BAZA-954208 format. One line per 8 residues: their letters; for each residue x, y, z of C-alpha. Coordinates in nm, 3 decimals. Layout:
BEGIN
A) X:Y:Z ~ ...
//
This chain:
BEGIN
XXXXXXXX) 6.467:14.413:14.334 ~ 6.464:13.961:14.349 ~ 6.395:13.788:14.664 ~ 6.556:13.482:14.698 ~ 6.392:13.208:14.856 ~ 6.639:13.106:15.145 ~ 6.827:12.752:15.092 ~ 6.827:12.781:14.686
XXXXXXXX) 7.127:12.766:14.534 ~ 7.140:12.819:14.120 ~ 7.433:12.619:13.931 ~ 7.430:12.279:13.861 ~ 7.454:11.977:14.127 ~ 7.623:11.764:14.119 ~ 7.435:11.507:14.028 ~ 7.398:11.721:13.662
XXXXXXXX) 7.729:11.722:13.598 ~ 7.824:11.383:13.589 ~ 7.559:11.287:13.408 ~ 7.704:11.630:13.137 ~ 7.994:11.456:13.175 ~ 7.885:11.151:13.105 ~ 7.728:11.255:12.747 ~ 8.041:11.452:12.675
XXXXXXXX) 8.289:11.081:12.689 ~ 8.013:10.923:12.511 ~ 8.005:11.180:12.186 ~ 8.395:11.159:12.221 ~ 8.415:10.834:12.262 ~ 8.186:10.719:11.986 ~ 8.344:11.011:11.732 ~ 8.615:10.918:11.783
XXXXXXXX) 8.527:10.521:11.693 ~ 8.395:10.678:11.391 ~ 8.722:10.859:11.276 ~ 8.897:10.575:11.360 ~ 8.711:10.355:11.182 ~ 8.693:10.564:10.871 ~ 9.109:10.574:10.891 ~ 9.107:10.174:10.894
XXXXXXXX) 8.889:10.179:10.570 ~ 9.064:10.418:10.433 ~ 9.421:10.210:10.495 ~ 9.257:9.909:10.339 ~ 9.091:10.124:10.050 ~ 9.487:10.261:9.941 ~ 9.698:9.887:10.031 ~ 9.415:9.695:9.774
XXXXXXXX) 9.469:9.995:9.468 ~ 9.811:9.944:9.561 ~ 9.764:9.572:9.530 ~ 9.565:9.591:9.236 ~ 9.842:9.819:9.023 ~ 10.069:9.570:9.132 ~ 9.880:9.314:9.019 ~ 9.828:9.470:8.659
XXXXXXXX) 10.188:9.527:8.650 ~ 10.290:9.127:8.755 ~ 10.020:9.032:8.462 ~ 10.139:9.297:8.189 ~ 10.510:9.137:8.278 ~ 10.407:8.773:8.222 ~ 10.208:8.911:7.875 ~ 10.524:9.074:7.709
XXXXXXXX) 10.747:8.758:7.761 ~ 10.735:8.564:7.456 ~ 10.563:8.192:7.473 ~ 10.944:7.926:7.509 ~ 11.024:7.810:7.207 ~ 10.953:8.150:6.964 ~ 11.353:8.165:6.966 ~ 11.602:7.968:7.164
XXXXXXXX) 11.722:8.253:7.412 ~ 11.394:8.275:7.690 ~ 11.398:8.598:7.801 ~ 11.273:8.523:8.178 ~ 10.994:8.267:8.295 ~ 10.701:8.315:8.376 ~ 10.673:8.199:8.755 ~ 10.706:7.836:8.983
XXXXXXXX) 10.533:7.574:8.938 ~ 10.196:7.491:9.129 ~ 10.218:7.226:9.398 ~ 9.987:7.301:9.645 ~ 9.616:7.496:9.629 ~ 9.740:7.699:9.874 ~ 10.054:7.858:9.968 ~ 10.214:7.688:10.243
XXXXXXXX) 10.586:7.834:10.269 ~ 10.584:8.168:10.083 ~ 10.957:8.221:10.158 ~ 11.021:7.919:9.855 ~ 10.877:8.057:9.557 ~ 11.019:8.344:9.378 ~ 10.939:8.716:9.414 ~ 10.826:8.922:9.172
XXXXXXXX) 10.802:9.239:9.356 ~ 10.892:9.581:9.242 ~ 11.174:9.685:9.444 ~ 11.001:10.043:9.590 ~ 10.681:9.810:9.729 ~ 10.883:9.510:9.856 ~ 10.853:9.677:10.173 ~ 10.472:9.613:10.212
XXXXXXXX) 10.363:9.365:9.965 ~ 10.521:9.054:9.775 ~ 10.423:8.911:9.424 ~ 10.407:8.531:9.358 ~ 10.350:8.344:9.053 ~ 10.277:8.014:8.970 ~ 10.287:7.832:8.611 ~ 10.079:7.586:8.525
XXXXXXXX) 10.122:7.410:8.192 ~ 9.893:7.245:7.942 ~ 9.948:7.013:7.672 ~ 9.747:6.983:7.324 ~ 9.518:6.810:7.431 ~ 9.433:6.966:7.740 ~ 9.602:6.778:7.996 ~ 9.810:6.952:8.246
XXXXXXXX) 10.199:6.877:8.228 ~ 10.324:6.683:8.555 ~ 10.587:6.802:8.695 ~ 10.594:7.102:8.494 ~ 10.909:7.269:8.534 ~ 11.096:7.624:8.273 ~ 11.225:7.284:8.088 ~ 10.927:7.169:7.939
XXXXXXXX) 10.808:7.492:7.793 ~ 10.862:7.330:7.487 ~ 10.544:7.081:7.587 ~ 10.277:7.295:7.671 ~ 10.020:7.465:7.390 ~ 9.860:7.668:7.655 ~ 10.033:7.834:8.039 ~ 9.832:7.903:8.321
XXXXXXXX) 10.006:8.185:8.546 ~ 9.793:8.287:8.877 ~ 9.956:8.575:9.063 ~ 9.901:8.612:9.375 ~ 9.925:8.954:9.625 ~ 10.009:8.902:9.997 ~ 10.080:9.153:10.256 ~ 10.436:9.134:10.370
XXXXXXXX) 10.424:9.144:10.734 ~ 10.151:8.815:10.737 ~ 10.187:8.663:10.405 ~ 9.794:8.641:10.353 ~ 9.641:8.712:10.074 ~ 9.511:9.034:9.949 ~ 9.456:8.941:9.572 ~ 9.483:8.661:9.325
XXXXXXXX) 9.437:8.698:8.928 ~ 9.532:8.452:8.660 ~ 9.630:8.494:8.362 ~ 9.596:8.175:8.058 ~ 9.856:8.223:7.780 ~ 9.793:8.006:7.464 ~ 10.078:7.942:7.193 ~ 9.900:8.152:6.953
XXX) 9.973:8.483:7.193 ~ 9.573:8.499:7.238 ~ 9.522:8.544:7.648
//
């Protein structure tokens, strides 16, 4: 038979319970922060993967446009004229985004023409394709909600078809 001392209780004190609850809360909080961080990284990497695929799609689409003036009927135009070094008002420029991705992304293409001496053609637009020997096409992939640039790719197309 075991005798107990008077005044000695078995179990946890209030201080021990508070410390245990605090430690459990810290562990659960850190775990939730790690999970949230991982989900954010997964979302960003998925967004970048889709943006890369869209950029590749747009660049392949540009490569498939015949360099004018191979024949009179032009298939399409390569993009809007480059006006600024940065995108100021995205609503001004053409949207080349496929229908399935218009809710999250926006593709903008800019084109700049170079003459036979390698000089930039001023005020370049679709009517001056005949003067161009080289086209510089810049493809921007933007996030739709805040119009921030996710990706930027540049493609050069010469009159002889080399890229």
